N, C-alpha and C positions, 0 to 999 in steps of 0.2 A: 676359353680363348686365353685368359690370364695364365693359366697353367701351361698351355702350349708355349706361349711366349717366353716363360720363365725357363722352361726345359731347353728351348732354342738357345737362349743366351748362355745358359750353364754349359750346353755341349759344346758351344763355340769357345768358350773361354777356358774349358777343363783342361786342354793340354798346356796352355800357358800357366795355369794354376799348379799343375804338376811339375812343370819345368822349374817353377820358382820354388816349390817345396823340395824337390830333389836336387836343385841346383845345377842343372844342365840339360843339354840335349844329346842324347845317345842314339846313333844310328837310326834316326827317324822314328824311334819307337812311339814317341808321344804323338806324332802326327798321326799315328795309326788309330789313335783313340777316336779320332774324327771318323775314321773308316769304319770303326766298330760301332760306336754309339749312335752316329748319325742315321744309319739305316735302320737300327733297332728302333729309335725314336719315331722314325718315319713310319715303320710298320704300326706303332701305336697310333699315329695320326690317321692312317688309312688302311684300306684292305688289300693294299698292292703288296701282298706277301712275296710274290715271285721276284719282284726288284730288290725288295729289302734282302731277301734271302740270297740273291748273288753277291751284294756287298758283304754279307755276313761271312759267305764262305771265302770270299777274297780276304778278308780280315784274317781268317784262320790259317790260310796259306801264308800270308805275310808274316803271321806270328811265328809260324814254324821257320820260315826263312830268317827272320831276325834272330831267332834263338841259334841258328847255325853260324850266321855271319855277322854276329853282333860286333860293334866296333872294338869292344874290350877284348873278345875272342880273336878277332881277326888280327889285332896288333901282336898276340902270343904265338901264332902259329908261323912255321918257317916260310911257307909259300901262301901268302895271303891272296885272295882272289885279285885278278887284274882290275886296275882302277876303273875299266870300262864297265865291267861287270858289276863292279860296287856301285858305280854311278847309276846304271841301269836299275839295280835294286832299289837305290834311294829314290830315283824317279817314279818307279812303280808305286813305292811307298807313299810318296808325297800325292802322287796322282790319285791313289785310292782315297787317301785322306780327303783331298779336296773334292773328290767325286762324291764321297759320302756327304760331304757338306752341301754340294750342289743338290744331291738327291733329297737331303732333308729340307733345304729351303724351297725346292721345288714343290715338295709335298706340303710344305707349310702353306705356300702361296696357293696350291691347288685347293687346300682345305678353306682358306679364306674366301676364295672365289665361290666354292661350293656353298659356304655358310652365307655369303652374300646373296646367292641365287635363292637359297632357301629362305633368307629373310625377305627378299622380294617377293617370292611366292606366298609367304605368310601375310606380308602386306597386302597383296592383292585379295587374299582370301579373306583378310580382315576387312578390307573395302568393301568386298561383296557381301559379307555378313553385315557391315554397317549400313549398306544400302538396303539389304532385306529387312534389317531391324526398323529402318525408317519406313520401308513400305508396310511393314506389319503394324507399326505405330499408327500410321495414316488410316490403315484399314480398320484398326481398333476404334480410332477416332470417329471414322465414319460410321461403324456400327453402334457407336455410343450415342451418336447425335441424329442418325437418320434411320427412317422406317425401311426395313429390309425389302419390302415388296414394292413400294411407290418411289423409294429414294427420296421422299420428302423429308422434312425435319420431323423428329418425333416430338412427344409431348414435352420432355424435358428440355430440349434444345429450343422448342417453341417458347418456353417460359422465359429463357435468357433473351431471346430476340424481342420479344414483348416488353421485357423489363426496360430494356434500352429505349424502345419506342415510347413508353410512357415517361421517362425521364426527359426525352427530347420534347414531348408535347407539353410537359409541364413547364420547360423553359420557353418554349415558343407560344405557349398559350394555345395549343391546338387540340383537336379531338382525335381519339383513336377508336376505331371500331372493331368490336371482336364479333366474328360470326362463328356460330356453332352449326355444323350441317350434318344431317343424317340422311343416308341413301334410303330411298323407298323402293321395295321391291327387290332388294339385293339378296335377301335370305333365300328366296324361292329360286334364283339362278344358282346360288351356292349349293341348295339341296338337290336340284335336277340335273345341273351340269358338271358339278364337282368343285372342289377347291381351287384347281388351276384355272378354270373359267372364272371363278370368284376374284382370284388374284390378277387376272387380265383386266377385269372390269375395274378394279380398284386402281391399277396403274393408269388406265385410260381417263377414268374420272380425275385422278390427281393431276395428270397433264392438262385436262380442260379447265380445271379450277385455276391452276397455275397461269395458263394463257389469258384468263378472264381479269387477272389483277395486275397491278404494275410491277415492275422489277423491285422496287423499294418495299413492296408488300411481302407478306408471308403467309403461305399455306401449309399446313401440317396434317398428318394423319395422327389423331389422338386416341383412336380405338378401332374396333373391328371394321364397321363402316361408317365411322364418324371422322370428320374432318374439321379443323379450325382455321379461320382465316384472320390475320390481323392486318388492318389498314390504317396508316398513320397519316398525319399531317392534314386532317380533315378540317374544313372550315364550315361545310354545308352538309348536314346529315342526310339531306334529300339525295345527295349524289350516291349514298350508300343504297338507296332503294333501286336506283338504276343499275348498280353493280350487281345486286341480288337478282334482278331479273335477267341480266345477262348470264349469270351463273346458271340459273334455272334452265334457260334456253339452251345453253350448251350442254348441260348435263342430259337433257332430255332427248339429244339426238341419239339414235340407235347406236348400240355398242357391238360391232362385229366380234364373233368368236368363232372360229372355224366356219362352219356352215350355217351358224346360228345368227339371228339378229336380235340381240338382248336389248332390253329397255330398263332403265331404271329412272326414277324420279328423285327429287331432293327436297328436303324441308330445311328452312334456314331460320334461326334465331339470331336476333342482332341486339348487341348492348353497347353502350358508349362509355369510354373513359373520359372525363371524371364523372359524368352524370350519373351513371349507374353503379360505380364502385371505383376504387382506387388499387385494387389488386386484380390479377389475372383470374385468381380462382373466384372471386365474386363476380366477375364480368363473364366467365364461363357458365356458372351456375345460372345466371340470369338470362344469358343468351340461350342455354338449354331450356329453360323454363318457357321462353319465348317460342322455341322450336316445337316444343310439345303441344303448345297451343295449336300451332298449325296442323300438327298431326291429327289432333281432335276434329279440325275443321275440315279435314280432307286430304291433307298432305301437299307435296309439290308446290310449295308457296313460301313466303317469307313472312316474318312478323318481328317488330321491334318491341323490345321489353318496356312494359309501363310500370312506372314506380306506383305502388300501391298507396 
């Protein structure tokens, strides 16, 4: 754009510069510089070769005429051209010059508009790419924090959530319950009906677990058929026994899959912060130990970890 602007200025000033150098204006010849250079430069600005070529041919014609009826020559011949013919020539010459300027400026403006349009298109493309990038970042963030099958938080995201719950509980002197849950009978469904059936059962169980707790609590899928639940702001641990019973009842409802009525049970181990530990890892391990005690005793029940 800077180069084009510089060319335009130089072309418009060139006749005056030559007049100053040569010390005068002779038969309109300098005006024709506009008629010549303007369309040539306009051709450089655009692909409009035909229009530029017309002006260039007109320039050549006027050059030939100027050579024949130049002012210096016309003053020496005995029968100079009538004043009217000479005035017509000068008018044509000046008209061609200013016509070339008009063509050049119109092409320059056209190019600016085209560039503006291209920039607008580029901005719109950039805007679309930015939105696509934002969507991709959200999708990546979702994939990094959520389980693909159940759409529940994954183990890493669960750790961040529980860390905040521990901090609030410490400040408010409350209790946080950590439940570790393992499905009973899930493997046989996976083996007989396939992984698609298994995924559907996991989605349904995840939804039932989520509906069994408060919005402020969190359920996550932490393994193949393993889930974890964090329940905060507890004052009475007996309340968690009731929640465990509700979860078992909800999960025990049959799970429809196509023409099948699938059934899974659930074994639950429970530990409490800060009684059984002050880190999620400790509490998960102890809730897992309590859950395996239930597995040994017949499954589909709950157990609270007991300090040895």
